[in-house]
Phi, psi and omega in degrees: 000317183286345181294341179291343183254091182245172183298320181293327180286332178281314186293330179291345181255313192283322181291310172300325175297323177297319178294321178292325178296318177301315176300320177298316178294323177297316178296322178298315179298318181295320178294320176300317180294328175290320182285324183229079181297138175075011181266009181081192183269142181293317180296333178292343181272355178294127180299150187298326180280000175259350187301314181298316181294319179294316181297318178297322181293337180288335180293307177294333175295319177296321178296317184293312182294324177297319177298315178290324174300315177298321178296318180298312183298324175293322180284323190259328190241342188299315180298321178295318179295318177297324176298319179290323178295314181298322178299325178287331181268352185298332183264009183248170178291340186293329179295315179293328180295313180296320181297319182290320178296315179297320179295324178297317179300314183293326179297314179293322178295318178296320177299320178295317179295322182294319180296326181276356178070032180275119182274161174061034180285149179301148185252000180227144179295151177295157184300327177220107178277152179274085186295327184304317187280327178293319187264010181301322180299338181263347186255151173283125182297328180295318178296319179297317178297324178296314179297317182299309183290325185292328187234308190293317180294326178288331171301314179291323174302313183297311185289324177295316180295320179301314180295317180297318180289331174302322177277332184286316182296312176295333174296320178292324175296318178298318180297318179299319181292329179285318188277338180231064189290340183266346185265071189294316182296312179298323181293321176297318179299321180279327183291311183305311179296326179296315181292321178297316180299316179299316179296318181296317179297319180298317180294324182292315182290319177296323179295316180297323178297317177300320182294320179294319180296317178298319178296321177298312178303317181296311185290330175295317178298320179293321179297315178295316179299312178298320181293317180293319177299314180297316180298320178296315182295318178299319182294322178292325180295319182283339182289124181291000000 
């Protein structure tokens, strides 16, 4: 049960959540600046004996925001990222490997439905079968966890961080415009590089996310293939 909580699964949530918390604090400062111009920074008004408690409270806030951010990316961006990953794998052998594994799953599933006399069963395999779980009896769970942690969790970390930074940089720009309303030229000089940097980091992280997801798919196909070959060879060896 506790193996579900690993370093990779935590870091993909808490670090992007910390970035999102920073964006939240910047927006809070901007709102404070709009309500009370010239009153300084809100965080500077936190009493010294409250600093530790406030800092500790930011940790669960980062986890909560990171969880919601991860949920948002799965709902809004995951399909797009998978489509980009599939486009990279379309010209490789890994696409046909996945199709053959998926077809094998569907053949067994259709046969089971036929034996049970279930009518109106679907006639085509789903677009993306969960190969990991079907082939789990043939695979070493330690190796599967290694592949999962090495690539898939970092895919989520990259895309979560990209979305968090997209919110953080504009929040910093908003705070600059609130705190320096008269310095129009300076604001333009500072704002343009920040937005360009945000866009550049987002493109780099989203590209890294696709690469990590593609690497995960490749290594999963190799792991399943190797496990099936090893299982077949072991069976032949044990046969008298």
